[in-house]
C-alpha positions as CSV (number, residue, x, y, z in Angstrom):
1,M,-6.6,-3.6,-13.4
2,V,-5.0,-0.2,-14.4
3,S,-2.4,-1.3,-16.9
4,T,-0.2,1.9,-16.6
5,G,-0.9,2.3,-12.9
6,W,0.6,0.8,-9.7
7,R,-0.3,-2.4,-7.7
8,I,-0.5,-2.1,-3.9
9,E,0.2,-5.3,-1.9
10,V,0.0,-5.6,2.1
11,D,1.7,-8.6,3.4
12,A,-0.6,-9.9,6.2
13,E,2.1,-11.9,7.7
14,R,4.1,-8.8,8.5
15,C,1.4,-6.3,9.0
16,I,1.0,-5.2,12.7
17,G,-2.0,-3.1,12.3
18,S,-0.5,0.1,13.2
19,G,-3.0,2.1,10.9
20,S,-0.4,4.6,9.7
21,C,-1.2,3.8,6.0
22,V,-4.9,4.3,6.7
23,G,-4.2,7.6,8.4
24,M,-1.9,8.8,5.5
25,A,-4.0,7.4,2.6
26,P,-7.6,6.5,3.6
27,A,-8.7,6.5,0.0
28,H,-6.4,3.6,-0.6
29,F,-6.2,1.5,2.7
30,R,-8.7,0.3,5.2
31,M,-8.4,-1.7,8.4
32,E,-10.1,-5.2,8.3
33,S,-9.7,-7.6,11.1
34,G,-7.0,-5.4,12.8
35,L,-4.8,-5.4,9.6
36,A,-4.4,-2.9,6.9
37,T,-5.8,-4.0,3.4
38,P,-5.8,-2.0,0.2
39,I,-9.2,-0.7,-0.9
40,T,-8.2,-1.7,-4.4
41,T,-5.0,-3.3,-5.5
42,A,-4.7,-1.3,-8.7
43,V,-4.2,2.4,-8.3
44,E,-3.3,5.6,-10.4
45,P,0.2,6.6,-9.4
46,T,0.1,9.0,-6.5
47,E,2.6,10.3,-4.1
48,T,0.2,9.4,-1.2
49,V,0.5,5.7,-1.8
50,I,4.3,6.0,-1.7
51,D,4.2,7.9,1.5
52,A,1.8,5.3,3.1
53,A,4.2,2.5,2.2
54,E,7.3,4.3,3.4
55,S,5.4,5.2,6.7
56,C,4.7,1.4,7.3
57,P,6.9,0.7,10.5
58,V,7.3,-3.1,9.3
59,E,7.5,-2.5,5.6
60,A,4.4,-4.7,5.0
61,I,3.3,-2.5,2.0
62,A,4.7,-2.8,-1.5
63,V,3.9,-0.6,-4.3
64,R,4.8,-1.9,-7.8
65,D,4.6,-0.5,-11.3
66,H,2.9,-2.2,-14.3
67,D,6.1,-4.2,-15.1
68,D,6.5,-5.4,-11.4
69,T,9.3,-3.0,-10.5
70,L,9.2,-2.1,-6.8
71,I,8.4,1.7,-6.2
72,A,8.0,1.6,-2.5
73,P,9.4,1.1,0.1
74,S,12.8,2.0,-1.1
Protein backbone atom coordinates (compact mmCIF):
# COMPACT_ATOMS: atom_id res chain seq x y z
CA MET A 1 0.00 0.00 0.00
CA VAL A 2 1.16 3.53 -0.73
CA SER A 3 1.61 5.00 2.76
CA THR A 4 1.41 8.65 1.71
CA GLY A 5 -1.05 8.04 -1.10
CA TRP A 6 -4.78 7.67 -1.32
CA ARG A 7 -7.15 4.73 -1.05
CA ILE A 8 -10.02 4.20 -3.49
CA GLU A 9 -13.15 2.34 -2.40
CA VAL A 10 -16.22 1.50 -4.50
CA ASP A 11 -19.38 0.58 -2.61
CA ALA A 12 -20.80 -2.32 -4.67
CA GLU A 13 -24.18 -1.88 -2.94
CA ARG A 14 -24.50 1.68 -4.27
CA CYS A 15 -22.77 1.35 -7.66
CA ILE A 16 -25.20 1.35 -10.60
CA GLY A 17 -22.56 0.68 -13.25
CA SER A 18 -22.81 4.00 -15.06
CA GLY A 19 -19.15 3.73 -16.05
CA SER A 20 -18.43 7.44 -15.67
CA CYS A 21 -15.44 6.66 -13.47
CA VAL A 22 -14.01 4.30 -16.08
CA GLY A 23 -14.47 6.94 -18.76
CA MET A 24 -12.77 9.62 -16.66
CA ALA A 25 -10.03 7.54 -15.06
CA PRO A 26 -9.46 4.32 -17.03
CA ALA A 27 -6.05 3.86 -15.39
CA HIS A 28 -7.79 3.58 -12.00
CA PHE A 29 -11.19 1.93 -12.62
CA ARG A 30 -12.61 -0.93 -14.67
CA MET A 31 -16.02 -2.51 -15.08
CA GLU A 32 -16.39 -5.98 -13.60
CA SER A 33 -19.68 -7.87 -13.73
CA GLY A 34 -21.46 -4.62 -14.61
CA LEU A 35 -20.07 -2.66 -11.67
CA ALA A 36 -17.11 -0.33 -11.26
CA THR A 37 -14.11 -1.59 -9.35
CA PRO A 38 -10.76 0.02 -8.64
CA ILE A 39 -7.84 -1.45 -10.57
CA THR A 40 -5.82 -1.02 -7.38
CA THR A 41 -7.03 0.42 -4.09
CA ALA A 42 -3.81 2.32 -3.31
CA VAL A 43 -3.01 5.20 -5.65
CA GLU A 44 -0.78 8.23 -5.79
CA PRO A 45 -2.74 11.48 -5.32
CA THR A 46 -4.17 12.74 -8.60
CA GLU A 47 -6.98 15.08 -9.57
CA THR A 48 -8.26 12.43 -12.01
CA VAL A 49 -9.31 10.16 -9.14
CA ILE A 50 -11.13 13.02 -7.41
CA ASP A 51 -12.92 13.93 -10.65
CA ALA A 52 -14.00 10.32 -11.11
CA ALA A 53 -15.36 10.11 -7.56
CA GLU A 54 -17.16 13.44 -7.93
CA SER A 55 -18.71 12.31 -11.24
CA CYS A 56 -20.31 9.17 -9.77
CA PRO A 57 -24.08 9.76 -9.92
CA VAL A 58 -24.72 7.77 -6.73
CA GLU A 59 -21.53 8.69 -4.81
CA ALA A 60 -20.40 5.05 -4.68
CA ILE A 61 -16.71 5.99 -4.84
CA ALA A 62 -14.79 7.16 -1.80
CA VAL A 63 -11.26 8.53 -1.94
CA ARG A 64 -9.46 8.65 1.40
CA ASP A 65 -6.01 9.83 2.38
CA HIS A 66 -3.45 7.88 4.41
CA ASP A 67 -5.09 8.80 7.74
CA ASP A 68 -8.58 7.80 6.51
CA THR A 69 -9.83 11.36 5.92
CA LEU A 70 -12.45 11.51 3.15
CA ILE A 71 -11.15 13.50 0.18
CA ALA A 72 -13.96 12.85 -2.30
CA PRO A 73 -16.79 13.11 -2.81
CA SER A 74 -17.04 16.39 -0.99
